[in-house]
C-alpha positions in Angstrom: -4.7 -0.7 18.4 -3.1 2.7 17.1 -4.6 3.9 13.7 -1.6 5.4 11.5 0.3 5.1 8.4 4.0 5.9 7.7 5.9 6.3 4.6 9.0 7.6 3.0 10.1 7.7 -0.6 12.8 8.8 -3.1 12.8 8.2 -6.7 10.8 5.1 -7.5 11.0 3.4 -4.2 9.1 3.6 -1.0 9.0 2.0 2.4 5.8 2.1 4.4 3.7 0.6 7.2 -0.1 0.6 7.1 -0.5 0.0 3.2 -1.9 -3.6 3.0 -2.3 -5.6 -0.2 -5.9 -4.9 -0.4 -5.2 -1.4 -0.7 -2.2 -1.7 -2.8 -4.3 -3.6 -5.1 -7.2 -1.2 -5.2 -4.8 1.6 -5.7 -3.4 0.1 -8.8 -6.9 0.8 -10.4 -6.8 -2.4 -12.5 -3.3 -1.6 -13.8 -1.9 -4.6 -12.1 -4.0 -7.3 -14.0 -1.4 -10.0 -13.7 0.7 -11.0 -10.7 3.7 -13.1 -10.4 4.4 -14.2 -6.9 8.1 -14.4 -5.9 7.5 -15.7 -2.4 4.2 -16.2 -0.7 2.0 -18.7 1.3 -0.7 -18.9 -1.3 -1.0 -21.9 -3.7 -3.4 -21.5 -6.6 -3.7 -23.3 -9.8 -1.0 -22.3 -12.0 2.6 -22.6 -11.5 4.9 -21.1 -14.2 8.7 -21.4 -14.2 8.3 -22.3 -10.4 6.4 -19.0 -9.7 2.8 -18.9 -8.7 0.9 -16.8 -11.3 -2.5 -14.8 -10.9 -3.8 -14.0 -14.3 -6.6 -11.5 -14.0 -9.0 -10.3 -11.5 -10.5 -13.6 -10.5 -7.4 -15.2 -9.5 -6.4 -12.2 -7.4 -9.8 -11.9 -5.7 -9.1 -15.7 -4.6 -6.0 -14.4 -2.9 -7.8 -11.7 -1.5 -10.8 -13.5 -0.3 -10.5 -17.3 0.1 -7.0 -17.4 1.2 -6.6 -13.9 2.6 -6.2 -14.4 6.3 -3.6 -17.2 5.7 -1.7 -15.6 2.7 -1.6 -12.1 3.6 -1.7 -11.6 7.4 1.5 -13.2 8.3 4.9 -14.0 6.7 6.3 -12.4 3.5 4.7 -11.8 0.2 6.7 -10.7 -2.6 5.2 -10.0 -6.1 5.4 -8.0 -9.2 3.1 -7.4 -12.0 3.4 -8.4 -15.8 2.0 -7.1 -19.0 1.6 -10.0 -21.4 -0.2 -13.3 -20.8 2.9 -15.3 -21.6 5.4 -13.1 -20.0 6.3 -15.4 -17.2 6.8 -18.3 -19.5 9.3 -16.2 -21.6 11.6 -15.7 -18.7 15.1 -17.3 -19.2 17.0 -19.1 -16.5 19.2 -16.2 -15.9 16.2 -13.9 -15.4 14.5 -16.4 -13.2 17.7 -16.5 -11.0 17.8 -12.8 -10.9 14.1 -12.4 -9.6 14.7 -15.2 -7.0 17.8 -13.6 -5.8 16.2 -10.2 -5.5 13.4 -11.4 -3.6 15.7 -13.4 -1.3 17.6 -10.3 -0.6 14.7 -7.8 -0.4 16.4 -6.0 -3.5 14.4 -4.7 -6.5 15.1 -6.9 -9.7 17.2 -5.5 -12.5 15.4 -3.1 -14.5 16.1 -5.3 -17.7 14.0 -8.1 -16.2 11.2 -5.6 -15.3 11.2 -3.9 -18.7 10.8 -7.6 -20.2 7.9 -8.2 -18.2 6.6 -4.8 -18.5 6.3 -4.5 -14.7 4.6 -1.3 -13.3 4.8 -2.4 -9.5 7.1 -4.6 -7.4 5.8 -5.1 -3.8 7.8 -6.8 -1.0 5.9 -7.1 2.6 6.0 -8.6 5.8 3.1 -9.3 7.8 1.0 -7.7 5.2 0.8 -4.1 6.2 3.5 -4.1 9.0 6.2 -3.5 6.5 6.0 -3.1 2.8 8.8 -1.9 0.2 7.6 -0.8 -3.3 9.3 0.0 -6.5 6.9 1.7 -8.8 7.4 2.7 -12.4 5.3 5.8 -11.7 6.0 7.2 -8.3 2.8 9.0 -8.3 1.0 5.5 -8.3 1.9 5.2 -4.8 -0.6 7.9 -3.5 -3.6 6.1 -5.0 -2.6 3.2 -2.8 -2.1 5.7 0.2 -5.5 7.2 -0.3 -7.3 3.8 -0.3 -5.2 2.8 2.9 -6.0 6.2 4.8 -9.7 5.5 4.1 -9.5 2.0 5.1 -7.8 2.7 8.4 -10.0 5.8 9.1 -12.9 3.8 8.7 -11.5 1.1 11.0 -11.1 3.8 13.8 -14.5 5.0 13.1 -16.2 1.7 13.7 -14.5 1.5 17.0 -15.7 4.9 17.8 -19.4 4.2 16.6 -19.5 1.2 18.7 -18.1 2.9 21.7 -20.5 6.0 21.4 -24.1 5.7 20.8 -25.9 3.6 18.0 -27.3 5.6 15.2 -24.7 8.1 15.2 -24.8 10.3 11.9 -22.2 9.3 9.5 -20.3 12.1 7.8 -20.0 12.6 4.1 -16.4 11.2 3.8 -17.5 7.9 5.5 -20.5 7.3 3.3 -18.9 8.4 -0.1 -18.2 5.0 -1.9 -16.8 6.6 -5.2 -13.2 6.1 -6.0 -11.8 9.4 -5.2 -8.1 9.7 -6.3 -5.7 12.5 -5.5 -4.8 15.2 -7.8 -1.6 15.8 -9.1 -0.6 18.8 -6.9 -1.5 16.9 -3.7 0.5 13.8 -4.8 3.6 16.3 -5.6 3.4 17.6 -2.0 3.0 14.4 -0.3 6.0 13.2 -2.3 7.9 15.9 -1.2 7.1 15.6 2.4 7.8 11.8 2.0 11.5 12.2 1.4 11.7 13.1 5.0 9.6 10.2 6.4 5.8 10.9 7.2 3.8 9.7 10.0 0.0 10.2 9.3 -2.1 9.9 12.6 -5.6 8.8 11.9 -6.4 8.1 15.7 -8.7 11.4 15.8 -11.0 10.5 12.7 -14.5 11.3 13.5 -17.4 9.4 11.9 -19.9 12.2 12.2 -17.9 14.9 10.5 -18.3 15.6 6.9 -14.4 16.0 6.4 -11.8 13.4 7.3 -8.9 15.3 8.8 -5.4 13.5 9.6 -2.4 15.1 11.1 0.9 14.4 9.2 4.1 14.6 11.2 7.7 14.4 9.5 9.5 12.0 11.7 12.4 10.8 9.8 13.5 8.0 7.4 13.0 4.5 9.0 13.2 1.0 7.6 12.7 -0.6 10.9 8.9 -0.2 12.0 9.5 -1.1 15.5 12.0 1.7 15.9 9.8 4.0 14.0 7.0 3.7 16.5 9.4 4.0 19.3 10.8 7.2 18.1 7.3 8.6 16.9 6.3 10.5 19.9 9.5 12.4 20.6 9.9 13.2 17.0 6.4 14.5 16.2 6.5 17.9 17.8 4.0 19.7 15.6 2.1 18.7 12.4 3.8 19.4 9.0 0.5 19.4 7.3 -3.2 18.2 7.6 -4.5 15.7 5.0 -8.4 16.4 4.3 -10.8 14.2 2.5 -14.4 15.5 2.1 -15.8 12.3 0.3 -14.9 13.6 -3.2 -11.5 15.4 -3.2 -8.3 15.2 -1.3 -6.4 18.4 -0.2 -3.6 19.6 2.3 -3.4 22.6 4.6 
């Protein structure tokens, strides 16, 4: 398994591979309290207007935990958040049709519907982290999700290395730090600028014993087909455009 993340974005929309639902949800930092599932394999306790609704953290934890493997790993998961407790109930028939059509065609719902619901996030994904399309009211929110995914993928890589090397290998500061370390505005701005050209973040070289995580970033072009992206990646990535660093407390670029 090759450990990496790809993303590109313009305006309020991003396409990516490697950003799973768990990291998306963690990266919202509690701002996505209520979720409206437009398309999923999850069946909970509440159907409103023929949509599955998750009202608060406990419902979402059921999706993440009890049903996680079945509902997230394979197939499509289309969702958005909504602000008011009765927001889903107030949708008109026309708005329901617009949401269903948008989900079916992988298009972003009309802004009037998103405004009515108070939505900050729209997320369409296939096979969880293989392909994800995001619409964000605040584009900078994407990089809180990206930070979670980089740490998740780096930890997976380091678990493999620690198993392949010796037991008792020293764990570096970045690996043991559990604090929620977000990116500052300057780092987000530079990542956003690079993302307009399509960025491949190589996490394969993550070292569990080092105090600083370093990931090479390559500008490889804009892709919506992730199979094509992986095929093109070796020939497109001649030299790194930047190095993303995390020391357990702060993120930086060099």
